[in-house]
PLY file of the C-alpha trace (Angstrom):
ply
format ascii 1.0
element vertex 149
property float x
property float y
property float z
element edge 148
property int vertex1
property int vertex2
end_header
-2.62 20.96 -8.21
-0.49 17.84 -7.44
-1.34 14.66 -5.51
0.59 13.22 -2.50
0.71 9.49 -1.19
1.70 9.18 2.54
0.87 5.84 4.39
2.55 3.44 6.29
3.51 -0.48 6.14
2.21 -3.16 8.91
2.41 -6.69 9.69
1.23 -8.96 12.22
4.56 -10.59 13.58
2.60 -12.87 16.44
-0.07 -13.90 13.56
1.71 -17.05 12.70
2.41 -18.49 16.04
-1.21 -17.21 17.47
-3.16 -16.90 14.54
-5.94 -14.77 14.90
-5.70 -14.52 18.61
-6.03 -11.12 20.58
-1.95 -10.78 20.68
-1.82 -10.87 17.03
-2.26 -7.46 16.58
-1.31 -5.14 13.88
1.82 -2.87 14.25
3.23 -0.22 12.09
6.37 -0.76 10.66
7.60 1.82 8.68
6.52 5.29 7.67
5.99 5.37 3.42
7.84 9.25 4.14
11.11 7.20 4.68
10.91 4.92 1.33
10.72 7.94 -0.93
8.01 6.88 -3.47
7.64 10.35 -5.05
4.36 10.80 -6.67
4.31 9.54 -10.17
0.44 9.85 -11.35
0.64 6.59 -13.73
1.88 4.62 -10.01
-1.23 5.61 -7.79
-3.70 4.75 -11.21
-1.81 1.26 -11.76
-2.00 0.27 -8.12
-5.04 2.43 -5.97
-6.95 3.92 -8.61
-6.25 7.32 -7.88
-5.34 10.40 -10.78
-6.46 7.18 -12.96
-6.87 9.15 -16.26
-4.80 6.19 -17.58
-7.70 3.72 -17.29
-5.46 1.15 -15.07
-7.00 -1.33 -13.32
-6.56 -0.46 -10.20
-5.33 -3.62 -7.56
-6.61 -2.03 -4.19
-9.29 1.51 -4.70
-11.12 3.11 -1.95
-10.98 0.20 0.88
-10.49 2.93 3.64
-8.86 2.67 6.42
-8.63 -0.91 7.94
-10.67 -1.98 10.57
-8.28 -3.47 12.95
-5.41 -0.76 11.88
-2.69 -0.37 14.07
-2.24 2.35 17.04
0.25 3.66 14.95
-0.78 3.82 11.82
-4.23 5.76 13.40
-2.00 8.39 15.39
-0.07 8.68 11.94
-3.18 8.92 9.85
-4.71 11.45 12.74
-1.68 13.92 12.71
-1.98 14.02 9.14
-5.11 15.46 9.27
-7.43 12.19 8.96
-10.70 11.04 6.75
-11.75 14.52 6.66
-8.27 15.42 4.49
-7.18 12.30 2.90
-8.42 10.98 -0.20
-8.32 7.46 -1.45
-7.61 5.89 1.68
-7.14 2.43 1.18
-4.56 -0.52 1.67
-3.73 -3.90 0.44
-1.34 -7.44 1.48
1.74 -8.42 0.38
-0.43 -11.49 -0.48
-2.60 -9.95 -3.25
0.62 -7.60 -4.25
3.04 -11.13 -5.14
-0.13 -12.41 -7.16
-1.11 -9.31 -9.24
-0.92 -9.32 -12.69
1.98 -7.02 -12.99
1.90 -7.27 -17.39
-1.51 -6.12 -16.70
-1.73 -2.46 -18.80
-3.91 0.80 -18.82
-6.29 1.74 -21.51
-3.74 2.40 -23.94
-1.70 -0.88 -23.74
1.49 1.10 -23.51
2.03 1.01 -19.95
2.15 -1.85 -17.90
1.78 -1.81 -14.34
5.26 -3.59 -14.00
6.82 -0.32 -15.81
5.00 1.94 -13.90
5.49 0.47 -10.53
7.63 -2.58 -10.38
10.62 -4.12 -9.18
12.46 -1.82 -11.07
10.78 1.53 -10.26
11.11 3.92 -7.23
8.56 1.48 -5.33
11.37 -0.87 -5.02
12.17 -0.20 -1.83
8.47 -0.78 -0.51
8.23 -3.97 -2.06
11.65 -5.06 -0.81
10.36 -4.02 3.12
6.93 -5.98 2.15
8.73 -8.60 1.07
11.00 -9.23 4.02
8.19 -8.57 6.90
6.15 -11.20 4.49
9.03 -14.02 4.24
9.48 -13.56 8.50
5.66 -13.04 9.24
3.43 -14.48 6.49
2.22 -12.36 2.93
-0.85 -12.27 4.47
0.07 -10.29 7.64
1.58 -7.43 5.67
0.26 -4.39 4.19
0.17 -1.61 2.37
-2.00 1.34 3.84
-2.19 4.74 1.76
-3.94 7.58 1.78
-3.55 10.64 -0.89
-3.82 14.82 -0.09
0 1
1 2
2 3
3 4
4 5
5 6
6 7
7 8
8 9
9 10
10 11
11 12
12 13
13 14
14 15
15 16
16 17
17 18
18 19
19 20
20 21
21 22
22 23
23 24
24 25
25 26
26 27
27 28
28 29
29 30
30 31
31 32
32 33
33 34
34 35
35 36
36 37
37 38
38 39
39 40
40 41
41 42
42 43
43 44
44 45
45 46
46 47
47 48
48 49
49 50
50 51
51 52
52 53
53 54
54 55
55 56
56 57
57 58
58 59
59 60
60 61
61 62
62 63
63 64
64 65
65 66
66 67
67 68
68 69
69 70
70 71
71 72
72 73
73 74
74 75
75 76
76 77
77 78
78 79
79 80
80 81
81 82
82 83
83 84
84 85
85 86
86 87
87 88
88 89
89 90
90 91
91 92
92 93
93 94
94 95
95 96
96 97
97 98
98 99
99 100
100 101
101 102
102 103
103 104
104 105
105 106
106 107
107 108
108 109
109 110
110 111
111 112
112 113
113 114
114 115
115 116
116 117
117 118
118 119
119 120
120 121
121 122
122 123
123 124
124 125
125 126
126 127
127 128
128 129
129 130
130 131
131 132
132 133
133 134
134 135
135 136
136 137
137 138
138 139
139 140
140 141
141 142
142 143
143 144
144 145
145 146
146 147
147 148
């Protein structure tokens, strides 16, 4: 049985101006479906710990849906089936992705995080969108939220 990823990029456009003020809420920016990330299990493993027979140390694993998730994300997640149908729900900020060890390898030492999910892979469009939003709104105010079936 295959495993597919679903999710959304979110950002807090007013956070640079208002800080953690109530007006600096998260907004759904782009559905991951539009960026065609595919279902490469090695990328799922190194990024999110899903189907991790490779032995990667995942960047973000089982954090669940963010408590302050945007209404758009919550609606999409609920329409998809919500927590009863989702597995491996987690999120990661652009700040965390930018600070990650992209040279880290799987258990065998043959696959690096960069080669399976870096800027030269099918994940590049996701990183491009997140990088652009981070330049506008700050790296800690951009995140990717994902779940799997």
